[in-house]
LOSELO-577026 format. One record per residue (C-alpha): residue in one letter; x, y, z. Coordinates in steps of 0.2 Angstrom, whole numbers, plus 2048, in hexadecimal, padded with zeros to 3 digits. Layout:
BEGIN
AXYZ...
***
This chain:
BEGIN
M934B44BA9A92AB53BAEF938B5FBA9P93BB58B98Q928B58B94M928B6AB99L937B6DB8DS92EB64B7FS91FB6FB81L928B7FB7FP928B80B6CR915B7EB6CT914B8CB79G91FB97B6FA915B94B5FL905B98B68L90CBA8B6EK912BADB5DF901BA9B56S8F8BB3B63L904BC2B60R901BC0B4DT8EEBC0B50R8EEBCFB5BS8F9BD8B4EF8EDBD3B40V8DEBD9B4AR8E6BE9B4ES8EBBECB3CS8DABE8B36T8D2BF4B42T8DEC02B3DN8DBBFFB2BA8C8BFFB2DT8C9C0FB37D8D4C17B2AA8C8C12B1DK8BAC1BB26R8C5C2BB2AP8C4C38B1CS8D4C3DB14S8DDC4DB19A8D8C55B08L8C6C50B0AR8C6C58B1CI8CEC68B15A8C1C69B07T8B3C67B13T8B9C74B1FV8BCC81B11T8AAC7DB09V8A2C7FB1AG8ACC8FB1EV8A7C97B0DL895C93B0FT894C99B21Y89DCAAB1CG891CACB0DL881CA9B17G888CB4B25T88BCC2B18V87ACC1B11Y871CBDB21P87CCC4B2FP878CBEB41Q874CCDB4CL883CCAB58A88FCCAB49T887CDAB42I889CE3B52L89BCDDB55F8A0CDFB43P895CECB3AR896CEDB27P8A1CFCB21A896D0CB20P898D17B11P89DD29B14P88ED36B17L888D3EB07Q881D4FB03P86ED4FAFED873D58AEDH881D4CAE9P87DD40ADBE880D31AE6G876D38AF4I867D3BAE8A869D29AE2Q869D23AF4T85AD2DAF9A851D27AEAT855D15AEEV84ED17B00E83ED1FAF9S83CD11AEDL83FD04AFBL831D0CB06Q825D0DAF8S827CFBAF3L825CF3B04P817CE6B04V810CECB14V80ECFEB0DT805CF7AFEQ7FACEDB0AL7F6CFCB14R7F2D07B05E7E5CFAB00K7DCCFDB11S7D7D0FB0DD7C7D0DB16D7D1D0BB26Y7E0D15B24Y7E6D25B1BE7F8D28B15S803D37B18R815D3DB18P81AD46B27Y826D55B23A824D53B11K81BD64B0FY824D6CB1EP829D7EB19E83BD80B15E83ED8EB21K838D83B2FR840D73B29V852D79B2AN850D7CB3DS847D6CB40L850D5DB47T847D4FB3EA842D59B2FG852D62B2CS862D5DB36L85FD4AB35R859D4AB23G864D44B15P86DD35B0EG872D29B1BK867D31B28L854D33B26A855D33B14V843D35B10P833D3AB1AP82AD2BB22I81BD23B1AL80DD24B27F7FCD1BB27A7F0D21B35K7DED1BB38H7D1D27B34D7CBD28B46E7DDD2CB4BT7DFD1EB57E7EED16B4FS7FCD19B43I809D10B3AA819D18B34F827D11B29I838D1AB2BH849D15B23L858D18B2FG868D1BB27R87AD17B2DS87ED28B33L871D27B41C87BD1BB4CG882D1BB5EH88CD0BB5DD891D08B4BG883CFFB42I876D02B50I86AD10B50H86CD1DB5EG860D1AB6CG85DD2DB6DL858D2DB5BL84BD1FB5EA844D29B6CT843D39B61L839D2FB54L82ED27B61D82BD38B69E825D3FB58S81BD30B53L812D2FB64A80FD42B64R807D42B53N7FAD35B59A7F7D3FB68F7F6D50B5FM7E9D4AB53N7DED46B62L7E1D55B6DP7D4D64B6BG7E1D70B64H7EBD63B5AI7FBD69B63G804D64B73V814D60B7CT81CD50B83A819D4FB96N820D3DB98L829D31B8CN82DD1FB93I837D14B87N83DD02B88Y84BCFDB7DR848CEAB79S855CE6B6BP862CEFB61T85CCF8B52I867CF5B43A86BD03B38D867D04B25Q856CFCB27V843D01B27I83BD01B37K828D02B3BI821D0DB49T810D09B4FT806D14B5BK7F6D13B64L7EBD1FB6DE7E9D18B7EE7E0D26B87I7D9D38B84R7D3D43B92G7D1D55B8ER7E2D5DB8AK7EBD4CB8EA7EFD3EB83V7F8D2DB86V7FFD24B77S809D14B77G815D0FB69R820D01B62V82FD01B57E831CF0B4DD83BCEBB3EL832CE4B2FS833CD2B35G829CD8B44K837CD7B51L834CE3B5FL842CF0B61V83BCFDB6CD82AD01B75A824D11B7DT816D1BB85G814D2DB85I80AD3AB8DF806D4AB84I7FED5AB8AE7F6D68B80P7FBD79B88K7EDD85B8EF7F4D92B82A7F3D86B73P7E5D91B6AL7F2D9FB69L7FFD94B60K801D92B4DR7FCD80B4AT7FED80B37D810D7BB38V80DD6DB44T800D65B39Q80BD67B2AA819D5FB33I810D50B3AG807D4CB29K7F5D52B29P7E8D47B22N7E5D48B0FG7D2D47B11K7C5D48B1ET7C7D3DB2DT7BAD36B39K7BFD36B4BA7B7D29B56P7B5D2CB68I7C3D26B73P7C0D20B85E7C8D2BB92S7D2D1CB98A7D6D0EB8DV7E6D08B95
***
């Protein structure tokens, strides 16, 4: 009897098996349908990808990250002659940019603390043509206009604003380190010369630390500070920053006034470095303030 009973139970077992398989198929189908409902369509995914790509490209064009700027610099226009109409317009644009800087306006309002000058602006033409920074490096795309410089009346500190064009690069889009060294040398020297007895000297030592790449076609700020004055020796420190305050280069220079300085013609030097427009009051500087 056991065997017939087993046979009689087979249909029910088959039915249960079929029910189980149908249940699993239904659950799997429901899960798949729910997942498909949550999954965005191909068209939506493509539209989202395109939108994100366009926005990223647009933001990168307006505010390029530094690495992208270094690896893929923007195309540079060809160099222009100073007397070319486009060169004249470009120079005027740079001058307008310097004059309209908010920090320049703020410093002009502090006339009790600073006086303003334009180094090389009144440099004699016969001297200018044989000068590196006043002649050879002047023009559209290079040092288009003289710096705007503010110096404290006691000659302890100075702040210069200089526009660096695309024709002053080492790696494309990045200002040549040697050009930055030249600008620092002259900026530090000016601060030193104004404190040396004969207002003239030579560079004895220049120590430079390059902290970050200096991107071309921007205005930089060079700040100098007199650290020590001892007879014919002056020590000056300096910093190169962009307008956001990011440190690009820092340096320290030692400048010595030659013993034969009284025999030298110093008028050209004072015209080159931008002599004060009015009377200055020099405060005593400690022999060692480092």
